[in-house]
C-alpha angles and dihedrals in degrees: 000000000000118000118220121206111219120203115212112228109220125191130209118293120242089252092054091050091053092048091050092048091049092051090047092051091050091051092045092049090051093050091046091049091052091048093050091046092049091047092050091048091049092051092048093046092048092048093048091046090052091049091050093048096047095043096047092046091051095047091047093049094048096042093049093049094045092050090059099047117125093027110145105175112247094351112100104182134084120279110259135157089262100042096050116038133173129248113205107005105273125230115233109255118251118264090016117198112228120192130188120294135052095279108035108114128110091269122047119250126215092250135074127347117323108234110223090170125036138149142181140186107243116249095150125046090227105043098151104031094244102085132025105197106070117147112249113241097023123099133250125207132190127200130189125194147117118275111258096241115073120229112264135195126243091271090056097251123129117274105234139170092248108084097017117245138177123264117214119267123247099050144066119249142190130209113204145171126186095285109030147005147198125221116212141156117238137309125049114024112235111254096206092094111078113230090346123167124218125240133175113250116225136189117192127188124187128194141144126248135175119244126196112224111177108305093342134082114217125192112225134193109231128202127200118205132188121235111138086319138019107269126181131211135169113256107174131020122216099036104135101177141002125199133183132199115194118221104223125194110201093188115099101174113085091214093056114112093236097044112130093017124108110250095189142348105235129192118234093252091061097045111108126217089252092055092053094042095047090047098078085155091304112079101041103063103166141020129208111215124203123188124184111200120198130195115258096233131028124251110218090201091061127067118193111220096158128116124217127212112213102180106288092353123091109201119200119185118233119271115281091014115170101190124109117225139190127195121217128187139178137174114226124202113216100228093189094053111117089355087145088067099052 
């Protein structure tokens, strides 16, 4: 008879199973720890990148616009009731924004100094009569100027008062030469300005408001633009606060040693009526801009205990705040300040 050798199949012992499970758990815990760490790092990197992008965009937008305020095409003097006239009589734009002072609307009045630059710290959600959702404690700023590109005809040549041409509808315009100008709406360019070129007139207002998006409240930088009315639209999410310090030169005599040098950077709340009125593009020669960017959504694993210095303002987040923030600042030279004295 043939003999068959039978091999006995033996499994793992209980001890071996426990050892294998323990090793597997250690490996799994390590992989899970790496995954969680990478996910946390990705969230932080994404949030910081978003903060950097929003903050840099906001500071660039504001600084660029502020640097061009009080630009009036070929005209190099201050705006007065004699230097800038109307032809024909202009209708006040809809939803007009009216700041403090006797001559601080979109269109200049024949009284007082026309404020081409003005700001205020918000204590009322409707400080200018053209929006009703401003964030208390942040600043607003308004800028008036001509757009840097002159209006051109279909053939690409400059639209001038000689010969007369037609300015596009839907905006306000000015036609200026070196000594005077006329503000008008659209249509035929006034011919009372010799060899004048045409520019679009613009009035910008910036402020911050809070928007509710789902279960989250997001601060947003708003911009107002002039067409035939003042219309507002959000431009950058995650901008929690803006602050401006105005570089004021108290010297009025060109031969004075300190003429053309900032004597002090002053917050809007400490600017007097005389400082704004005497500015006219000549006494405020620089602006410090502060932008506080905040993450769009909170991170419950992060608690913000920092403080942020925006000029004269020390901002402290609420207790148990879970939003990341970055502070940006820039000093802007007003290139059109005292341009009439160059």
